[in-house]
C-alpha positions in Angstrom: -21.3 30.5 -3.3 -17.8 29.7 -2.1 -17.2 25.9 -2.1 -14.7 24.8 0.5 -15.7 21.2 1.2 -13.6 19.4 -1.4 -12.8 16.5 1.1 -16.5 15.6 1.0 -16.6 15.7 -2.8 -15.2 17.7 -5.7 -16.8 19.3 -8.8 -16.5 17.1 -11.8 -13.9 18.5 -14.2 -15.3 19.7 -17.5 -12.8 17.5 -19.4 -14.1 14.5 -17.4 -17.7 15.3 -18.4 -16.6 15.6 -22.0 -14.8 12.2 -21.8 -17.9 10.5 -20.3 -20.6 11.9 -22.7 -20.0 9.6 -25.7 -20.6 6.5 -23.5 -23.9 8.0 -22.3 -25.0 8.4 -25.9 -23.7 6.7 -29.1 -21.3 4.3 -27.5 -23.7 2.6 -25.2 -22.7 -0.9 -26.1 -21.9 -3.8 -23.7 -18.1 -4.3 -23.7 -18.5 -8.0 -23.4 -20.3 -8.3 -26.8 -18.3 -9.4 -29.8 -19.0 -6.8 -32.5 -16.9 -3.8 -33.5 -18.9 -1.1 -31.5 -18.5 -3.1 -28.3 -14.7 -3.3 -28.9 -14.6 0.5 -28.9 -16.1 0.5 -25.5 -13.9 -2.3 -24.2 -10.8 -0.4 -25.5 -12.0 2.7 -23.5 -12.0 0.6 -20.4 -8.5 -0.6 -21.0 -7.3 3.0 -21.7 -8.9 4.2 -18.4 -7.3 1.4 -16.5 -4.0 2.4 -17.8 -4.6 6.0 -16.8 -5.5 5.0 -13.2 -2.4 2.6 -13.1 -0.1 5.4 -14.3 -1.4 7.7 -11.5 -0.4 5.3 -8.8 2.6 3.5 -10.5 0.8 0.2 -11.0 0.5 -2.3 -13.8 -2.8 -2.1 -15.7 -3.8 -5.6 -14.7 -3.4 -4.7 -11.0 -6.2 -2.2 -11.2 -9.9 -3.2 -11.0 -12.9 -0.8 -11.1 -15.5 -0.7 -8.3 -18.6 1.4 -7.5 -16.9 3.6 -4.9 -14.1 3.8 -2.3 -16.4 2.2 0.4 -16.8 -0.8 -1.9 -13.1 -1.0 -2.4 -12.4 -1.0 1.3 -15.1 -3.6 2.0 -14.0 -5.9 -0.8 -10.5 -6.0 0.6 -11.3 -6.5 4.3 -14.0 -9.0 3.6 -11.8 -10.9 1.2 -9.0 -10.9 3.7 -11.2 -12.0 6.5 -12.3 -15.1 4.5 -8.7 -15.9 3.6 -6.9 -15.3 6.8 -9.7 -16.2 9.2 -8.9 -19.8 8.5 -5.5 -19.4 10.0 -5.6 -16.3 12.3 -8.2 -14.1 13.8 -6.2 -10.9 14.3 -6.4 -7.7 12.4 -4.5 -4.4 12.8 -6.0 -1.1 11.9 -5.9 2.5 13.2 -8.2 4.5 15.5 -8.7 7.3 12.9 -9.7 5.2 9.9 -12.8 6.1 7.9 -16.0 4.3 8.8 -15.6 2.3 5.6 -12.8 0.5 7.4 -13.8 0.8 11.0 -17.3 -0.7 10.5 -16.1 -3.8 8.5 -13.5 -4.3 11.2 -16.2 -4.0 13.9 -18.3 -6.6 12.0 -15.3 -8.9 12.0 -14.9 -8.4 15.8 -18.6 -9.3 16.2 -18.0 -12.8 14.8 -14.8 -13.5 16.8 -11.8 -11.6 15.1 -9.5 -9.7 17.4 -9.1 -6.2 16.1 -6.2 -4.1 17.4 -6.7 -0.3 16.7 -3.5 1.6 16.8 -3.5 5.1 18.2 -2.0 8.4 16.9 0.0 11.2 18.4 -1.2 14.7 19.0 -0.5 15.6 15.3 -2.8 12.8 14.2 -0.1 10.4 12.9 0.1 6.7 13.5 2.1 5.6 16.5 4.6 3.4 14.7 6.0 1.9 17.9 2.5 0.6 18.8 2.0 -0.7 15.2 5.3 -2.5 15.3 4.6 -4.1 18.7 1.1 -5.2 17.4 2.7 -6.7 14.3 5.3 -8.6 16.3 2.9 -9.8 18.9 0.2 -12.3 18.3 -0.2 -13.9 14.9 -1.8 -11.4 12.6 -3.4 -12.0 9.2 -3.7 -8.5 7.8 -3.5 -4.8 8.5 -5.2 -1.7 7.2 -3.8 1.9 7.6 -5.1 4.9 5.7 -2.7 7.0 3.6 -4.2 10.4 4.5 -7.0 11.2 7.0 -10.3 12.5 5.6 -10.9 15.0 8.4 -7.5 16.5 9.1 -5.7 15.8 5.8 -2.8 14.4 7.8 -0.6 11.9 5.8 0.2 8.7 7.7 3.6 7.0 7.8 2.3 4.4 5.3 5.8 3.5 3.9 7.2 2.7 7.3 4.0 0.8 8.4 4.0 -1.2 5.2 7.7 -2.1 5.7 6.9 -3.3 9.3 4.0 -5.3 8.1 6.1 -7.0 5.4 8.8 -7.8 7.9 6.3 -9.8 9.8 4.5 -11.4 6.9 1.3 -9.4 7.2 -0.8 -8.3 4.3 -1.1 -4.5 4.0 -4.1 -2.5 2.8 -4.3 1.3 2.7 -7.3 3.4 2.2 -5.8 6.1 -0.1 -9.1 7.7 -1.0 -8.0 11.2 0.3 -4.5 10.9 -1.0 -4.7 9.7 -4.6 -4.8 12.8 -6.9 -3.7 15.1 -4.1 -0.2 13.9 -3.3 2.3 11.4 -4.8 1.1 7.8 -4.4 3.3 5.2 -5.9 2.8 1.5 -5.2 6.3 0.6 -6.4 7.9 2.9 -3.9 5.5 1.9 -1.1 4.8 -1.7 -1.9 1.3 -2.1 -0.4 -0.7 -5.2 -1.3 -4.1 -3.4 -1.6 -5.0 0.3 -2.2 -8.5 1.9 -2.4 -9.4 4.8 -4.6 -12.5 7.0 -4.9 -13.0 9.1 -8.1 -15.2 11.8 -6.7 -12.4 13.0 -4.4 -10.4 14.1 -7.5 -12.9 15.5 -9.9 -14.4 12.3 -11.3 -18.1 11.6 -10.8 -19.6 9.9 -7.7 -20.3 6.2 -8.1 -16.9 5.1 -9.4 -13.9 3.8 -7.6 -10.9 1.5 -8.1 -9.0 -1.0 -6.1 -5.2 -1.8 -6.6 -4.4 -5.6 -6.1 -0.7 -6.3 -6.1 0.2 -8.8 -8.8 0.0 -12.4 -7.4 -1.8 -11.5 -4.2 -4.5 -13.8 -3.1 -8.0 -12.3 -3.3 -11.5 -13.7 -2.8 -14.2 -11.8 -4.9 -17.1 -10.2 -3.1 -19.2 -10.1 -6.3 -19.3 -13.2 -8.5 -20.9 -13.5 -11.9 -19.7 -13.0 -15.4 -16.1 -12.6 -14.5 -15.5 -9.0 -15.5 -12.5 -7.2 -14.0 -10.3 -10.2 -14.3 -12.8 -12.2 -12.2 -12.3 -10.0 -9.2 -15.5 -7.9 -9.5 -18.3 -9.2 -11.8 -21.0 -7.1 -13.4 -21.3 -5.1 -16.6 -18.9 -2.3 -16.4 -20.1 1.3 -15.9 -18.3 2.5 -18.9 -19.0 6.2 -18.9 -17.9 6.6 -15.3 -14.9 4.5 -15.9 -13.9 6.8 -18.8 -14.4 9.7 -16.4 -12.2 8.2 -13.8 -9.5 7.6 -16.3 -9.6 11.2 -17.5 -9.5 12.5 -14.0 -6.5 10.3 -13.2 -4.7 11.6 -16.3 -5.5 15.2 -15.2 -4.2 14.6 -11.7 -1.1 13.0 -12.9 -0.2 16.0 -15.0 -1.0 18.4 -12.1 1.2 16.5 -9.8 4.1 16.4 -12.3 3.8 20.1 -12.9 3.4 20.8 -9.2 0.1 22.5 -9.8 -1.0 21.5 -6.3 1.4 24.1 -4.9 -1.3 26.7 -5.7 -3.8 24.8 -3.6 -1.4 24.6 -0.7 -0.7 28.3 -1.0 -4.4 29.2 -0.7 -4.8 26.9 2.3 -1.7 28.4 4.0 -3.0 31.9 3.2 -6.4 31.2 4.8 -4.8 29.6 7.9 -2.4 32.6 8.3 -5.2 35.1 8.0 -7.5 33.2 10.4 -4.8 33.0 13.0 -3.9 36.7 12.8 -7.3 38.1 12.5 -9.5 36.0 14.8 -8.8 35.4 18.5 -8.6 31.8 19.8 -7.9 29.9 16.6 -6.3 26.5 16.8 -4.9 24.6 13.7 -5.3 20.9 14.3 -3.0 18.2 12.9 0.5 18.0 11.5 1.7 21.1 9.6 4.5 19.1 7.9 2.8 15.9 6.9 -0.5 16.6 5.2 -2.2 16.8 1.8 -2.3 20.4 0.3 -6.1 20.5 0.2 -7.1 20.5 3.9 -7.2 23.0 6.8 -8.7 21.7 10.1 -9.4 24.7 12.4 -11.0 25.1 15.8 -12.6 28.4 17.0 -12.6 29.0 20.7 -16.2 29.6 22.1 -17.8 28.7 18.9 -19.8 25.5 18.2 -18.8 24.1 14.8 -22.4 23.2 14.0 -23.5 26.8 14.6 -20.7 28.2 12.5 -21.6 25.8 9.7 -25.2 27.1 9.6 -24.1 30.8 9.7 -21.5 30.2 6.9 -24.0 28.3 4.8 -26.3 31.3 5.1 -23.4 33.6 4.1 -22.6 31.5 1.0 -19.6 29.5 2.3 -19.8 25.7 2.2 -17.5 23.9 4.6 -18.0 21.0 7.0 -17.5 20.0 10.6 -15.7 16.7 9.7 -16.3 13.7 7.6 -19.3 14.0 5.3 -20.2 10.5 6.4 -20.6 11.7 10.0 -22.5 14.9 9.3 -25.5 15.2 11.7 -23.9 13.2 14.5 -23.5 15.3 17.7 -20.7 13.5 19.4 -17.0 14.7 18.8 -15.2 13.2 16.0 -13.4 9.9 16.8 -10.4 11.3 14.9 -10.0 14.3 17.2 -10.6 12.1 20.3 -7.7 9.9 19.2 -5.5 13.0 18.8 -6.3 13.9 22.4 -8.3 17.0 21.5 -10.9 18.0 24.1 -14.6 17.5 23.4 -15.0 21.3 23.6 -12.3 22.0 21.0 -13.5 19.1 18.8 -17.1 20.6 18.8 -15.7 23.9 17.7 -13.9 22.6 14.6 -14.3 23.2 10.9 -12.8 21.2 8.0 -12.0 23.7 5.2 -10.9 21.9 2.0 -9.6 23.2 -1.3 -9.2 22.2 -4.9 -7.6 23.6 -8.0 -10.9 25.4 -8.7 -10.5 27.4 -5.4 -9.1 31.0 -6.2 -7.3 33.4 -4.0 -10.3 35.7 -4.3 -12.5 32.8 -3.0 -10.1 32.3 -0.1 -10.0 35.9 1.0 -13.8 36.3 0.8 -14.2 33.1 2.8 -12.0 34.5 5.5 -14.1 37.6 5.7 -17.3 35.7 6.0 -15.8 33.3 8.6 -14.7 36.4 10.7 -18.3 37.7 10.5 -19.8 34.4 11.5 -17.4 33.8 14.4 -18.1 37.4 15.7 -21.9 36.8 15.4 -21.8 33.4 17.1 -19.6 34.6 19.9 -21.8 37.6 20.6 -24.8 35.2 20.9 -22.8 32.8 23.1 -21.3 35.6 25.1 -17.8 35.2 23.8 -15.0 37.5 22.4 -14.5 38.8 19.0 -11.4 39.2 16.7 -7.8 39.9 17.7 -4.3 38.8 16.9 -4.0 35.7 19.1 -2.4 32.6 17.3 -2.7 29.1 18.8 -1.1 26.1 17.2 -1.7 22.5 18.4 
């Protein structure tokens, strides 16, 4: 089986599993208890917090652990709605955000907030002129713009957007779930107020995330109780998973420092080049310059993505047609619609995503199986086969 759906989730790294195991066995104690064994557990949480903080350039006390990235997004948006809803009812976000941002914003709209959704250009990048105009217009409480898109991998101009928001006194949140661990994210260089993280996107287990809260920023807890996580997210800590997230963060920091992600980008580029040269009617969607190294978003003329997905699954290649959270929905992706991609092209798209575990052999074998699947589907649908036609969008 060739796994190329790493934007949906990644395999847990063996070193992460090793870091977790003691806290599923002998070190099972509650970190809030007062005896020596519990202090070992508490120190592990502190160490992991430091590892996550180092990955994003934060202070340890600015990082809190959550159950997942969706929780992190919801915590921020619902907190800000409670805080700023007393003074202003305007929120700015983007059209291509993940549903974990779009749906909370829709819920705010349902109770009277005005939500301005900024568009993107044909490469899938935020229209900064529209964002600036929105920030300088009606009084706005807060904004939320993703760092990297989950479907296309396109990196957004978060630094510029954050600067515009700050100039206008607007709190700024970024969903960095598809960026952290894949590209450099530093909250000192890009001074966001809030940043969401999900561990399973960079080889930690599912069920653990984190939230960066800039020191001194106002925040209303979503979960109240025993006061864990500096009072921001109560509940007994999931120590094993926190240890795993910390280890994964440390591994990703080393990988970024040693430019190990260049190998991932090389495999992605190799796949794209071969697909464009060896299959007729291939379109590469999204910015080539501004993107994480892990994602290729490809459309195949006269091929339905859903059909390709089935054929590739049968052939032992696991990819997706878009966000894992939208799988099974028949309508074209809202991300591709925002980019101006036609419904036909959108429905013929695959997201092919890589990790450090993806080999060149995997990549070449995947190309061969994709070629066979495209040929088979086009024969069924009455289309064409393979040929040296390259199309870039």
